C-alpha positions in Angstrom: 81.8 160.1 112.6 80.5 157.0 111.0 77.3 155.2 112.0 78.6 151.9 110.9 78.9 149.2 113.5 82.2 147.4 113.6 82.1 144.1 112.1 81.9 141.2 115.0 82.3 137.7 113.8 79.5 135.3 115.3 80.9 133.2 118.4 80.6 130.1 116.8 82.7 131.1 114.0 85.3 132.5 116.3 85.1 129.3 118.3 85.4 126.8 115.5 88.5 128.5 114.2 90.2 128.4 117.2 89.4 124.7 117.5 90.8 124.1 114.1 93.6 126.2 114.9 94.5 124.0 117.8 94.0 120.8 116.0 96.1 122.0 113.1 99.0 123.2 115.3 99.0 119.7 117.2 99.3 117.8 114.0 101.7 119.9 112.5 103.9 119.6 115.5 103.9 116.0 115.4 104.7 116.1 111.5 107.6 118.7 112.1 105.9 121.2 109.6 104.6 124.9 110.2 101.0 124.8 111.0 100.4 127.6 108.3 101.9 125.0 105.8 99.4 122.1 107.0 96.4 124.7 107.1 97.0 125.7 103.3 97.4 122.0 102.4 94.1 121.3 104.1 92.5 124.3 102.3 93.7 123.3 98.8 93.0 120.0 99.2 89.3 120.6 100.3 89.8 118.8 103.9 87.4 120.1 106.6 87.9 119.5 110.3 84.6 118.6 112.2 84.1 117.6 115.8 84.7 113.7 116.5 82.5 113.0 119.2 82.8 109.1 118.3 86.6 109.4 118.1 86.2 108.0 114.4 89.9 109.4 114.1 91.2 106.9 116.6 89.2 104.1 114.5 90.4 105.4 111.2 94.3 105.2 112.5 93.6 101.8 113.6 92.3 100.8 109.9 95.2 102.5 108.3 97.7 100.8 110.5 96.3 97.5 109.6 96.2 98.3 105.9 99.8 99.5 106.3 100.7 96.2 108.0 99.5 94.2 105.3 102.3 92.4 103.1 100.7 93.2 99.8 97.9 95.4 99.3 97.1 95.7 95.6 94.1 97.0 93.7 93.3 94.9 90.2 90.7 94.9 87.6 88.3 91.9 87.6 86.6 90.7 84.7 82.9 92.1 84.3 80.7 89.1 85.5 77.7 90.5 83.6 79.2 88.9 80.5 79.7 85.6 82.0 77.3 82.5 81.8 78.2 81.7 85.3 76.2 84.6 86.7 73.1 84.1 84.5 69.9 83.7 86.9 67.7 83.3 83.9 66.2 80.0 83.4 65.9 78.3 80.0 62.8 77.0 78.9 62.4 74.5 75.9 
C-alpha cells in the first residue's frame, strides 16, 4: 500500500470553481449556448471572473446600453497638437 496521501484541493479553490461554474452556466443559459463553450471562450480570451461586491457589472451594463443607444459612435484620428502653434506655451522674448 502506498503511503502517499490522496490530493485534496484547497477549499478556497473548490469554492471559486463552483462560483465561476454557476456564473458561467447562468450567462450561457441567457445566451443560449453550452456552458462549456462559454467557459472555453473565456479561458482562451484570458477573461477572469472575480467577485463583484460593488456590482460593477450592473454599472458596466448601463454604460454599454448608453453606448449602444448613441446614434453614431466612431473613433477618429485627431492631429497631434504638439505640432500646432496654438498649443505652444512658450513665451517669446525679443
